DRENNUGU-330779 format. One record per residue: residue in three letters; x, z negated, y of N, C-alpha, C in turn. Coordinates in nm, 2 decimals, decimal comma. Each point is the difference from the previous one (the first is absolute). Layout:
REM DRENNUGU-330779
  lumba     n.X     n.Z     n.Y    ca.X    ca.Z    ca.Y     c.X     c.Z     c.Y
    ALA       X       Z       Y       X       Z       Y       X       Z       Y
...
***
This chain:
REM DRENNUGU-330779
  lumba     n.X     n.Z     n.Y    ca.X    ca.Z    ca.Y     c.X     c.Z     c.Y
    MET   -1,42   -2,04   19,75   -0,03   -0,10   -0,04    0,03   -0,06    0,08
    ASN   -0,09   -0,14    0,03   -0,04   -0,09    0,12    0,06   -0,13   -0,01
    ASP    0,12   -0,02   -0,10    0,07   -0,08    0,03    0,16   -0,01    0,10
    PRO    0,00   -0,03    0,10    0,07    0,07    0,08    0,15   -0,05   -0,03
    CYS    0,01   -0,17   -0,06    0,11   -0,06   -0,03    0,09    0,02   -0,12
    MET    0,05    0,11    0,02    0,05    0,03   -0,15    0,15   -0,05    0,00
    PRO    0,10   -0,03   -0,10    0,08   -0,08   -0,03    0,11    0,08    0,12
    GLY    0,04   -0,13    0,10    0,12    0,05    0,07   -0,12    0,01    0,17
    ARG   -0,08    0,00   -0,03   -0,11   -0,05    0,10   -0,09   -0,14    0,01
    ARG    0,01   -0,05   -0,13   -0,07   -0,16    0,01    0,09   -0,09    0,07
    ALA    0,12    0,01    0,01    0,03   -0,09    0,08   -0,05   -0,01    0,13
    TRP    0,04    0,13    0,05   -0,06    0,04    0,16   -0,11   -0,04    0,03
    CYS   -0,10    0,03   -0,12   -0,17    0,01   -0,01   -0,03   -0,18    0,08
    ARG    0,12   -0,10   -0,15   -0,04   -0,15    0,02    0,03   -0,05    0,13
    HIS    0,11    0,05    0,03    0,11   -0,09    0,12   -0,09    0,08    0,11
    ALA   -0,04    0,11    0,07   -0,04    0,08    0,11   -0,16   -0,08    0,06
    ALA   -0,03   -0,07   -0,07   -0,13   -0,08    0,03    0,05   -0,07    0,09
    ALA    0,08   -0,10   -0,05    0,05   -0,10    0,04    0,03    0,00    0,17
    ALA    0,07    0,13    0,02    0,05    0,05    0,11   -0,07    0,16    0,11
    VAL   -0,15   -0,05   -0,08   -0,13    0,09    0,09    0,05   -0,05    0,13
    MET   -0,04   -0,12    0,05   -0,05   -0,05    0,13    0,12    0,03    0,09
    ALA    0,13   -0,02   -0,02    0,13    0,09    0,07   -0,01    0,14    0,05
    ALA   -0,08    0,08   -0,05    0,01    0,11    0,01   -0,03    0,05    0,17
    PRO   -0,12   -0,06    0,04   -0,04    0,05    0,13    0,15   -0,04    0,08
    MET    0,04   -0,12   -0,05    0,11   -0,04    0,15    0,14    0,10   -0,01
    ALA   -0,02    0,08   -0,04    0,11    0,06   -0,09    0,04    0,13    0,12
    GLY   -0,11    0,02    0,08   -0,04    0,06    0,15    0,03    0,16   -0,05
    CYS   -0,02    0,05   -0,14    0,03    0,18   -0,02   -0,13    0,06    0,03
    GLU   -0,02    0,16   -0,02   -0,13    0,06    0,04    0,06    0,07   -0,14
    LEU   -0,08   -0,02   -0,10    0,03    0,10   -0,14   -0,11    0,05   -0,02
    PRO   -0,10    0,08    0,07   -0,15    0,02   -0,06    0,02    0,12   -0,12
    ASP   -0,13   -0,05   -0,07    0,00    0,04   -0,13   -0,06    0,17    0,07
    GLY    0,05    0,07   -0,09   -0,04    0,14   -0,02    0,02    0,08    0,14
    ALA    0,14   -0,04    0,04    0,05    0,06    0,12    0,16    0,04   -0,03
    GLY    0,07    0,06    0,09    0,09    0,10   -0,03    0,04    0,13   -0,10
    VAL    0,13    0,04    0,00    0,05    0,08   -0,08   -0,08    0,07   -0,16
    ALA   -0,02   -0,15   -0,04   -0,08    0,03   -0,14   -0,14    0,06    0,00
    TYR   -0,04   -0,03    0,10   -0,12    0,05    0,03   -0,05    0,14    0,11
    GLU    0,12    0,04   -0,01   -0,06    0,10    0,09   -0,06    0,13   -0,06
    SER    0,05    0,02   -0,08   -0,11    0,07   -0,08   -0,15   -0,01    0,03
    TRP   -0,05   -0,08   -0,01   -0,12   -0,05    0,02   -0,07    0,01    0,12
    ALA    0,09   -0,06    0,08    0,00    0,01    0,18   -0,01    0,13    0,08
    ASP    0,09    0,13   -0,09   -0,01    0,12    0,03   -0,09    0,07   -0,05
    TYR   -0,08   -0,02   -0,16   -0,12    0,12   -0,01   -0,11    0,01    0,05
    PRO    0,01    0,06   -0,01    0,04    0,17    0,04    0,06    0,05    0,10
    ASP    0,14    0,01   -0,05    0,09    0,05    0,16   -0,06    0,17    0,06
    ALA   -0,09    0,00    0,08   -0,02    0,15    0,04    0,10    0,07    0,02
    SER    0,13   -0,04    0,02    0,14    0,09    0,03    0,02    0,06   -0,12
    LEU   -0,02   -0,02   -0,14    0,06    0,07   -0,09   -0,16    0,12   -0,03
    SER    0,10    0,07   -0,09   -0,12    0,13   -0,05   -0,11   -0,06   -0,09
    PRO   -0,09   -0,01   -0,08   -0,07   -0,04   -0,09    0,03    0,00   -0,13
    GLU    0,12    0,08    0,00    0,08   -0,03   -0,20    0,03   -0,15    0,03
    PHE    0,07    0,01    0,11    0,08   -0,17   -0,01   -0,09   -0,11    0,06
    ARG   -0,11    0,01    0,05   -0,11   -0,06   -0,01   -0,03   -0,05   -0,11
    LEU   -0,03    0,07   -0,10   -0,07   -0,03   -0,14    0,10   -0,05   -0,08
    VAL    0,12   -0,02    0,05    0,13   -0,05   -0,06   -0,02   -0,16    0,03
    GLN   -0,02   -0,05    0,11   -0,03   -0,07    0,13   -0,10   -0,08   -0,11
    ALA   -0,09    0,00   -0,01   -0,08   -0,01   -0,09    0,01   -0,07   -0,09
    ALA    0,06    0,14   -0,07    0,00   -0,06   -0,15    0,12   -0,13   -0,02
    ILE    0,12   -0,02    0,08    0,07   -0,10   -0,03   -0,05   -0,15    0,06
    LEU   -0,12    0,04    0,04   -0,08   -0,15    0,02   -0,08   -0,03   -0,09
    ALA   -0,01    0,02   -0,13   -0,04    0,00   -0,13    0,04   -0,14   -0,09
    ALA   -0,05   -0,07   -0,08    0,05   -0,10   -0,04    0,09    0,05   -0,16
    SER    0,12   -0,09    0,02    0,05    0,04   -0,10    0,02   -0,17   -0,10
    PRO    0,08    0,02   -0,10    0,04   -0,15   -0,12    0,11   -0,03    0,15
    HIS   -0,01   -0,12    0,00    0,15   -0,09    0,10    0,01    0,05    0,11
    ASN   -0,12    0,14    0,05    0,07    0,06    0,10    0,11    0,03   -0,04
    THR    0,01    0,10   -0,10    0,12    0,06   -0,01    0,00    0,12    0,04
    GLN   -0,11    0,06    0,04   -0,02    0,16    0,08    0,12    0,09   -0,12
    PRO   -0,03   -0,02   -0,11    0,05    0,13   -0,07   -0,02    0,13    0,04
    TRP    0,01    0,06    0,12   -0,04    0,15    0,00    0,09    0,05    0,04
    ARG    0,03    0,15    0,02    0,03    0,10    0,07   -0,05    0,12    0,08
    PHE    0,00    0,02    0,07   -0,08    0,15    0,04    0,09    0,10    0,03
    VAL   -0,03    0,11   -0,01    0,03    0,16    0,03   -0,10    0,07    0,07
    VAL    0,02   -0,01    0,16   -0,06    0,04    0,07    0,01    0,19    0,03
    SER   -0,11    0,08    0,03   -0,06    0,09    0,05   -0,08    0,04    0,09
    ALA   -0,04    0,10    0,07   -0,11    0,05    0,05   -0,13   -0,01   -0,11
    THR    0,02    0,03   -0,10   -0,08    0,03   -0,09   -0,01   -0,05   -0,13
    GLN    0,09   -0,07   -0,03    0,01   -0,11   -0,07    0,07   -0,14   -0,03
    ILE   -0,02   -0,10   -0,04    0,02   -0,10   -0,04    0,01   -0,06   -0,12
    GLU    0,16    0,00   -0,06    0,05   -0,04   -0,14    0,00   -0,21    0,00
    LEU   -0,06    0,02   -0,11    0,05   -0,21    0,01    0,08   -0,03   -0,13
    TRP    0,10   -0,02    0,02    0,05   -0,07   -0,09    0,07   -0,14   -0,03
    ARG    0,04    0,00   -0,11    0,02   -0,17   -0,04    0,12   -0,02    0,02
    ASP    0,02   -0,11    0,03    0,11   -0,08    0,06    0,04   -0,09   -0,12
    SER    0,07    0,04   -0,10   -0,02   -0,11   -0,11    0,10   -0,07    0,01
    ASP    0,10   -0,02    0,12    0,07   -0,12    0,04   -0,04   -0,08    0,03
    ARG   -0,09    0,02    0,09   -0,12   -0,10    0,07   -0,13   -0,05   -0,12
    SER    0,07   -0,05   -0,11   -0,09   -0,11   -0,09   -0,01   -0,17   -0,03
    LEU   -0,07    0,00   -0,05   -0,02   -0,15   -0,02    0,07   -0,07   -0,14
    GLY    0,11    0,11   -0,03    0,09   -0,04   -0,11   -0,13   -0,08   -0,14
    ALA    0,06   -0,10   -0,01   -0,08   -0,08   -0,14   -0,13   -0,04    0,04
    VAL   -0,04   -0,01    0,13   -0,15   -0,02    0,03   -0,03    0,12   -0,03
    ASP    0,02    0,12   -0,05   -0,14    0,14    0,01    0,13    0,10   -0,06
    PRO    0,04   -0,05   -0,13    0,08    0,11   -0,05    0,01    0,15   -0,06
    LEU   -0,16    0,00   -0,02   -0,07    0,10   -0,02   -0,05    0,11    0,13
    GLY    0,05   -0,05    0,10   -0,04    0,03    0,10   -0,16    0,07    0,05
    ARG   -0,05   -0,10   -0,10   -0,15    0,06    0,04   -0,07   -0,08    0,11
    GLU    0,05   -0,13    0,09   -0,03   -0,01    0,11    0,06    0,11    0,12
    GLN    0,12    0,04   -0,02    0,05    0,08    0,08   -0,08    0,11    0,02
    ILE   -0,05    0,05   -0,08   -0,10    0,16    0,02   -0,11   -0,06    0,04
    LEU   -0,07   -0,12   -0,04   -0,12   -0,06    0,08    0,04    0,02    0,17
    GLY    0,14   -0,01    0,05    0,02   -0,02    0,14    0,02    0,12    0,04
    LEU    0,03    0,09   -0,07    0,02    0,15    0,02   -0,15    0,04    0,04
    GLY   -0,09   -0,01   -0,09   -0,12    0,02    0,01   -0,12   -0,06    0,07
    CYS    0,05   -0,12    0,08   -0,05   -0,03    0,13    0,05    0,07    0,11
    ALA    0,11    0,02   -0,03    0,09    0,12    0,12   -0,06    0,13    0,03
    LEU   -0,04    0,05   -0,10   -0,06    0,12   -0,04   -0,17    0,00    0,10
    GLU   -0,04   -0,11   -0,09   -0,14    0,02    0,06   -0,03   -0,06    0,15
    ASN    0,09   -0,08    0,07    0,02   -0,01    0,13    0,02    0,17    0,10
    LEU    0,03    0,08   -0,06    0,10    0,14    0,02   -0,14    0,04   -0,04
    ALA   -0,12    0,00   -0,10   -0,06    0,07    0,04   -0,13   -0,03    0,08
    ILE    0,03   -0,11   -0,01   -0,14   -0,05    0,10    0,04    0,04    0,15
    ALA    0,11    0,01    0,05    0,02    0,05    0,13    0,03    0,13    0,05
    ALA    0,00    0,06   -0,14    0,04    0,18    0,02   -0,15    0,05    0,11
    PRO   -0,09   -0,06   -0,05   -0,11    0,08    0,09   -0,03   -0,06    0,15
    GLY    0,04   -0,10    0,05    0,03   -0,07    0,10    0,07    0,10    0,11
    PHE    0,14    0,06   -0,10    0,07    0,07    0,11   -0,03    0,14   -0,02
    GLY   -0,11    0,05   -0,10   -0,03    0,15    0,06    0,10    0,06   -0,14
    ARG   -0,01   -0,07   -0,11    0,08    0,08   -0,13   -0,11   -0,04   -0,16
    SER    0,04    0,12   -0,02   -0,06   -0,07   -0,14    0,10   -0,02   -0,12
    ALA   -0,01   -0,09   -0,07    0,11   -0,01   -0,10   -0,06    0,05   -0,16
    SER    0,11    0,05   -0,05   -0,02    0,02   -0,11    0,14   -0,05   -0,12
    ILE   -0,08   -0,07   -0,06    0,08   -0,09   -0,11    0,02    0,03   -0,10
    ALA    0,12    0,03   -0,05    0,06    0,05   -0,18    0,15   -0,12   -0,03
    PRO   -0,11   -0,09   -0,05    0,10   -0,09   -0,10    0,07    0,02   -0,09
    TRP    0,14   -0,04    0,00    0,07    0,04   -0,05    0,05    0,14   -0,08
    PRO    0,02    0,11    0,13   -0,01    0,14    0,00    0,10    0,05   -0,09
    GLU    0,13   -0,07   -0,03    0,11    0,03   -0,07    0,06   -0,06   -0,09
    PRO   -0,01    0,01   -0,10   -0,02   -0,03   -0,15    0,17   -0,07   -0,01
    THR    0,08    0,11    0,05    0,18   -0,07    0,00    0,01   -0,08    0,14
    GLU   -0,08   -0,02    0,06    0,05   -0,10    0,09   -0,07   -0,14    0,00
    PRO   -0,01   -0,04   -0,05   -0,04   -0,18   -0,06   -0,06   -0,04    0,14
    LEU    0,06   -0,02    0,14    0,05   -0,05    0,10   -0,13    0,05    0,08
    LEU   -0,01    0,11   -0,01   -0,12    0,09    0,08   -0,15   -0,04    0,01
    VAL   -0,05   -0,11    0,06   -0,10   -0,04   -0,03   -0,10    0,10    0,00
    ALA   -0,04    0,05    0,14   -0,06    0,06    0,07    0,05    0,12    0,07
    ARG   -0,12    0,13    0,01    0,08    0,08    0,08   -0,14    0,04    0,09
    ILE   -0,02   -0,03    0,15   -0,14   -0,02    0,05    0,04    0,14    0,12
    GLY   -0,13    0,12   -0,02    0,02    0,11    0,05   -0,10   -0,01    0,18
    LEU    0,07    0,06    0,06   -0,08   -0,06    0,11   -0,04    0,10    0,07
    ALA   -0,11    0,02    0,08   -0,11    0,13    0,05   -0,09   -0,04    0,07
    PRO    0,03    0,08    0,13   -0,09   -0,02    0,11   -0,13   -0,03   -0,03
    ALA   -0,04   -0,14    0,09   -0,21   -0,02   -0,07   -0,03   -0,07    0,12
    GLU   -0,14    0,04    0,04   -0,10   -0,09    0,15    0,04   -0,13   -0,05
    PRO    0,06   -0,03    0,11    0,02   -0,19    0,00   -0,14   -0,10    0,00
    ARG    0,04   -0,07   -0,10   -0,10   -0,10    0,00    0,01   -0,10   -0,06
    ASP   -0,02   -0,10    0,07    0,04   -0,16   -0,09   -0,04   -0,06   -0,13
    HIS    0,05    0,00   -0,09   -0,02   -0,07   -0,12   -0,06   -0,13   -0,05
    ASP   -0,06   -0,04   -0,07   -0,11   -0,10    0,07    0,09   -0,12   -0,03
    LEU    0,12   -0,03   -0,06    0,10   -0,08   -0,01    0,13    0,00    0,11
    ALA   -0,01    0,10    0,06    0,15    0,01    0,09    0,00   -0,09    0,06
    ALA   -0,06   -0,06    0,07    0,00   -0,12    0,11    0,08   -0,11   -0,10
    THR   -0,05   -0,03   -0,12    0,07   -0,10   -0,07    0,14    0,03   -0,07
    ILE    0,08    0,10    0,05    0,15    0,00   -0,04    0,07   -0,09    0,06
    VAL   -0,02    0,01    0,14    0,13   -0,15    0,07   -0,10   -0,12   -0,03
    ASP   -0,13   -0,04   -0,04   -0,04   -0,10   -0,05    0,02   -0,08   -0,12
    ARG    0,06    0,08   -0,06    0,04   -0,04   -0,12    0,16   -0,11    0,02
    HIS    0,00   -0,12   -0,12    0,09   -0,10    0,06   -0,05   -0,06   -0,15
    THR    0,15   -0,10    0,00    0,00   -0,06   -0,16    0,02   -0,19    0,02
    GLN   -0,11   -0,07   -0,04   -0,04   -0,10    0,01    0,01   -0,07   -0,11
    ARG    0,15   -0,04   -0,02    0,02   -0,11   -0,12   -0,05   -0,13   -0,01
    GLY   -0,09   -0,03    0,08   -0,05   -0,17    0,03   -0,11   -0,02   -0,16
    ARG   -0,08   -0,12   -0,01   -0,09    0,02   -0,06   -0,10    0,06    0,00
    TYR   -0,05    0,02   -0,09   -0,13    0,05   -0,04   -0,11   -0,04    0,03
    VAL   -0,15    0,02    0,09   -0,06   -0,04    0,02   -0,10   -0,01   -0,10
    ASP    0,00   -0,14   -0,01   -0,17   -0,04   -0,16   -0,11    0,02    0,10
    ALA   -0,06    0,05    0,00   -0,13    0,08    0,06   -0,05    0,13   -0,05
    PRO   -0,11    0,00   -0,03   -0,07    0,13   -0,04    0,00    0,07    0,10
    LEU   -0,01    0,13   -0,02    0,05    0,12    0,05   -0,17    0,00    0,10
    SER    0,01    0,09    0,11   -0,11    0,05    0,08   -0,08    0,09   -0,06
    ARG   -0,11    0,03   -0,04   -0,08    0,10    0,01    0,03    0,14    0,06
    GLU    0,05    0,01    0,06    0,09    0,14    0,03    0,10    0,04   -0,06
    VAL    0,05   -0,08   -0,08    0,12    0,08   -0,04   -0,05    0,04   -0,16
    GLU   -0,03   -0,04   -0,07   -0,02    0,12   -0,14   -0,01    0,18    0,06
    PRO   -0,17   -0,04    0,06   -0,01    0,15    0,07    0,08    0,08    0,05
    ALA    0,10   -0,08    0,08    0,08    0,07    0,11    0,15    0,05   -0,14
    LEU    0,01   -0,07   -0,10    0,10    0,04   -0,08   -0,01    0,09   -0,12
    ALA   -0,18    0,00   -0,02   -0,06    0,11   -0,06    0,02    0,12    0,04
    ASP   -0,05   -0,02    0,14   -0,01    0,12    0,02    0,15    0,12    0,06
    LEU    0,12   -0,11    0,03    0,14    0,02    0,02    0,01    0,08   -0,18
    ILE   -0,02   -0,06   -0,09    0,04    0,09   -0,14   -0,09    0,10   -0,04
    GLY   -0,13    0,01    0,09   -0,06    0,14   -0,01   -0,04    0,02   -0,17
    ASP    0,06    0,15    0,02   -0,07    0,06   -0,20    0,12    0,03   -0,05
    LEU    0,11   -0,09    0,01    0,16    0,01   -0,08   -0,04   -0,08   -0,15
    GLU   -0,04    0,10   -0,11   -0,01   -0,04   -0,06    0,09   -0,10   -0,09
    THR    0,14   -0,01    0,01    0,12   -0,10   -0,05    0,01   -0,13    0,09
    VAL   -0,06   -0,01    0,09    0,00   -0,12    0,06   -0,15   -0,08   -0,02
    SER   -0,03   -0,13    0,02   -0,06   -0,11   -0,05    0,01   -0,12    0,11
    LEU   -0,06   -0,08    0,04    0,01   -0,09    0,08   -0,07   -0,12   -0,08
    VAL    0,07   -0,12   -0,03   -0,04   -0,10   -0,04    0,02   -0,15    0,09
    LEU   -0,13   -0,06    0,06    0,05   -0,11    0,09    0,01   -0,13   -0,09
    LEU    0,07   -0,10    0,02    0,00   -0,12   -0,08   -0,10   -0,10    0,14
    GLN   -0,11    0,03   -0,06   -0,07   -0,09    0,07   -0,03   -0,14   -0,04
    SER    0,00   -0,05   -0,13   -0,08   -0,10   -0,03    0,14   -0,10   -0,02
    SER   -0,02   -0,17    0,03    0,14   -0,08    0,00    0,06   -0,01   -0,07
    HIS   -0,04    0,06   -0,20    0,06   -0,01   -0,08    0,09    0,12   -0,02
    GLU   -0,02    0,13    0,07    0,06    0,10    0,01    0,12    0,01    0,14
    ARG   -0,02   -0,05    0,08    0,08   -0,06    0,11    0,08   -0,08   -0,10
    ALA   -0,04   -0,13   -0,03    0,14   -0,11   -0,10    0,05    0,05   -0,07
    ALA   -0,08    0,09   -0,08    0,13    0,09   -0,11    0,11    0,11    0,06
    PHE   -0,08    0,08    0,13    0,10    0,03    0,03    0,14   -0,07    0,11
    ARG   -0,01   -0,10    0,11    0,05   -0,09   -0,02    0,11   -0,03   -0,06
    ALA   -0,07   -0,07   -0,12    0,11   -0,03   -0,12    0,09    0,05   -0,04
    GLY   -0,05    0,15   -0,03    0,08    0,11   -0,03    0,10    0,04    0,09
    THR   -0,02    0,00    0,11    0,11    0,06    0,12    0,06   -0,11    0,03
    ILE   -0,02   -0,19   -0,01    0,14   -0,08    0,01    0,07    0,05   -0,13
    ALA   -0,11   -0,01   -0,10    0,17    0,01   -0,16    0,07    0,09    0,01
    ALA   -0,03    0,15    0,06    0,06    0,13    0,03    0,13   -0,05    0,11
    THR   -0,04   -0,07    0,10    0,09   -0,01    0,10    0,09   -0,11   -0,07
    LYS   -0,02   -0,14   -0,06    0,05   -0,05   -0,06    0,14    0,04   -0,10
    ALA   -0,09    0,11   -0,06    0,09    0,07   -0,11    0,14    0,12    0,06
    ILE   -0,05    0,06    0,11    0,07    0,05    0,11    0,12   -0,10    0,06
    VAL   -0,04   -0,12    0,06    0,10   -0,12    0,06    0,12   -0,03   -0,11
    ASP   -0,08   -0,02   -0,13    0,08   -0,06   -0,10    0,11    0,07   -0,04
    ASP   -0,03    0,15   -0,01    0,11    0,08   -0,03    0,09    0,07    0,12
    ARG    0,12   -0,07   -0,04    0,16    0,03    0,07   -0,04    0,13    0,08
    GLU    0,02    0,11   -0,09    0,03    0,15    0,04   -0,09    0,03    0,09
    MET   -0,16    0,03   -0,03   -0,08   -0,02    0,09   -0,02   -0,07    0,12
    SER    0,03   -0,11    0,04    0,00   -0,03    0,10    0,15    0,01    0,09
    ASP    0,07    0,03   -0,09    0,12    0,03    0,10   -0,04    0,15    0,05
    ALA    0,01    0,09   -0,08   -0,08    0,12    0,06   -0,07   -0,03    0,06
    SER   -0,13   -0,08    0,03   -0,09    0,01    0,13    0,08   -0,08    0,14
    HIS    0,04   -0,09   -0,04    0,11   -0,09    0,12    0,06    0,13    0,11
    VAL    0,02    0,12   -0,12    0,10    0,06    0,13   -0,08    0,11    0,09
    TRP   -0,14   -0,01   -0,03   -0,08    0,05    0,13   -0,04   -0,11    0,08
    TRP    0,03   -0,14   -0,03   -0,04   -0,09    0,10    0,05    0,01    0,14
    ARG   -0,04   -0,02    0,12    0,00    0,04    0,14   -0,04   -0,14    0,09
    GLN    0,08   -0,12   -0,03   -0,04   -0,10    0,10    0,06    0,03    0,17
    THR    0,12   -0,02    0,03    0,02    0,00    0,13   -0,05    0,12    0,06
    GLN   -0,01   -0,01    0,19   -0,04    0,13    0,03    0,12    0,09    0,01
    ALA    0,15   -0,08   -0,04    0,11    0,15    0,04   -0,07    0,06   -0,15
    GLN   -0,02   -0,09   -0,13   -0,02    0,10   -0,12   -0,12    0,07    0,02
    ILE   -0,09   -0,01    0,03   -0,12    0,08    0,04    0,05    0,10    0,11
    GLU    0,06   -0,01    0,08    0,04    0,13    0,12    0,10    0,09   -0,10
    GLU    0,12   -0,06   -0,04    0,09    0,09   -0,05   -0,04    0,14   -0,14
    HIS   -0,13   -0,13   -0,15   -0,06    0,11   -0,07   -0,08    0,09    0,03
    ARG   -0,12   -0,10    0,08   -0,13    0,06    0,01   -0,07    0,07   -0,12
    ASP    0,07   -0,12   -0,09   -0,11    0,02   -0,17   -0,01   -0,14   -0,04
    GLY   -0,05    0,00   -0,13    0,00   -0,12   -0,06   -0,09   -0,10    0,04
    ILE   -0,02   -0,10   -0,04   -0,09   -0,11    0,02    0,04   -0,07    0,12
    ASN   -0,05   -0,05    0,10    0,02   -0,08    0,06   -0,09   -0,16    0,02
    ILE    0,06   -0,05    0,07   -0,06   -0,10    0,06   -0,13   -0,04    0,07
    MET   -0,08    0,08    0,06   -0,09    0,03    0,03   -0,10    0,03   -0,04
    SER    0,01    0,03   -0,15   -0,12    0,07   -0,11   -0,03   -0,12   -0,04
    MET    0,05   -0,10   -0,02    0,03   -0,09   -0,11   -0,12   -0,11    0,01
    GLY   -0,09    0,01    0,10   -0,09   -0,08    0,08    0,04   -0,16    0,02
    PHE    0,14    0,03   -0,01    0,02   -0,14    0,10   -0,05    0,00    0,15
    GLY    0,00   -0,14    0,02   -0,06   -0,02    0,13    0,11    0,07    0,15
    ALA   -0,06   -0,03    0,11    0,09    0,06    0,08    0,12   -0,08    0,05
    GLY    0,03   -0,12   -0,02    0,14   -0,11    0,02    0,05    0,06   -0,10
    LEU   -0,02    0,00   -0,10    0,09   -0,02   -0,16    0,06    0,18    0,02
    ARG   -0,09    0,10    0,03    0,04    0,12    0,03    0,12   -0,01    0,09
    ALA   -0,02   -0,03    0,12    0,09   -0,01    0,11    0,10   -0,09   -0,03
    LEU    0,02   -0,10   -0,09    0,12   -0,10   -0,06    0,07    0,11   -0,09
    GLY   -0,09    0,08   -0,08    0,09    0,10   -0,12    0,08    0,07    0,06
    LYS   -0,05    0,07    0,13    0,06    0,13    0,08    0,11   -0,11    0,02
    LEU   -0,02   -0,13    0,05    0,19   -0,01    0,10    0,06   -0,10   -0,12
    ARG   -0,03    0,00   -0,12    0,07   -0,06   -0,05    0,11    0,13   -0,09
    GLY    0,14   -0,05   -0,04    0,06    0,11   -0,05   -0,07    0,06   -0,13
    PRO    0,03    0,11   -0,02   -0,06    0,03   -0,15    0,05   -0,09   -0,13
    LEU   -0,08    0,03   -0,10    0,01   -0,09   -0,15    0,12    0,04   -0,07
    PRO    0,09   -0,09   -0,03    0,06    0,06   -0,11   -0,05    0,06   -0,10
    GLN    0,08    0,13   -0,03   -0,06    0,08   -0,11    0,11   -0,04   -0,09
    ARG   -0,09    0,00   -0,15    0,06    0,01   -0,11    0,05    0,13   -0,06
    ARG    0,10   -0,01   -0,08    0,05    0,12   -0,06   -0,09    0,05   -0,11
    ALA   -0,03    0,13    0,08   -0,10    0,07   -0,08    0,07    0,10   -0,10
    SER   -0,08    0,00   -0,13    0,06    0,09   -0,09   -0,06    0,14    0,00
    ILE   -0,09    0,00    0,07   -0,05    0,15   -0,04   -0,05    0,02    0,17
    GLY   -0,03   -0,11    0,08   -0,05    0,03    0,16    0,10    0,03    0,05
    SER    0,13   -0,08    0,02    0,12    0,04    0,09    0,00    0,14   -0,01
    ALA    0,00    0,08   -0,10    0,05    0,15    0,00   -0,08    0,07    0,12
    ILE   -0,15   -0,03    0,01   -0,09    0,04    0,09    0,05    0,00    0,12
    PRO    0,03    0,14    0,08    0,07    0,01    0,13   -0,10   -0,06    0,07
    ARG    0,03   -0,03    0,16   -0,11    0,00    0,10   -0,01    0,06    0,12
    ALA   -0,02    0,13   -0,05   -0,01    0,08    0,10   -0,08   -0,02    0,15
    PRO   -0,02    0,07    0,11   -0,06    0,00    0,09   -0,13    0,04   -0,03
    ARG   -0,11    0,02    0,07   -0,16    0,06   -0,06    0,04    0,15    0,01
    PRO   -0,01    0,11   -0,10    0,06    0,10    0,02   -0,06    0,09    0,10
    GLN    0,01    0,09    0,09   -0,04    0,06    0,09   -0,03    0,17   -0,04
    PRO   -0,11    0,06    0,07   -0,05    0,11   -0,05    0,15    0,11    0,02
    ARG   -0,02    0,11   -0,11    0,16    0,11    0,03   -0,06    0,11   -0,01
    ARG    0,04    0,09    0,09    0,01    0,17   -0,02    0,10    0,01   -0,11
    LEU    0,01   -0,01   -0,14    0,12    0,01    0,00   -0,05    0,07   -0,22
    ALA    0,06    0,02   -0,05    0,00    0,11   -0,12   -0,01   -0,18   -0,10
    PRO   -0,08    0,03   -0,11    0,05   -0,15   -0,13    0,13    0,01    0,00
    TRP    0,04   -0,13   -0,03    0,11   -0,01   -0,07    0,09    0,05   -0,13
***
């Protein structure tokens, strides 16, 4: 949702604006999008890695809910298994795990898009083992003539922007381009909200839904677990929602990274979620 000022962050959002002008005098250099938390983007694709590990590199650049990165990989030269890490969840925000599965699907899509460029064909078997509900997909790999997928270059360009929506009509090129991506998929339809009435209804619904989440203590606490504000938090966890993606100006972002972390309220569910570092590809059997 697009309201960055959740409870616990509201006080900071109110008072920080008054101090923004002082940020340039702090003498700090904290460039956005730099540091160990962003190595995965800077290193992709790593030519020193074998093709199967470059595919995992592509997969972990995918979007996931609150950037929880709920995936594990079991890798061999002929096969990659995508496993769901149920500990890296949003708790009360996603009680059924629907958003988590969408994030895993994004990782799988990145892998499939990257495969042709690395000279591999990818054969995807979703949910291959009924007795292993955490095994999301098994991807068979075979040598193929290298060719770039039309969307391969977009893998590193994807980013999250939680700032304001632009209240302007779409360009004429957007609708045919999206329709072309859908192609012949019978179960997918494209609906564009073009009129001012449709956009207003969507806006009102989004604001109402965001308010409902903010007002729900359990959901708000579960969401706050994944908030990364300071540079130290961003580099330590390498996951979650950080201050650079919230649509703030450069001065406010710099001030936020300098300031100490916000006090975290005692969460009923969120505090039980581990804050593990970003998982790395492994040549190990499933746990």
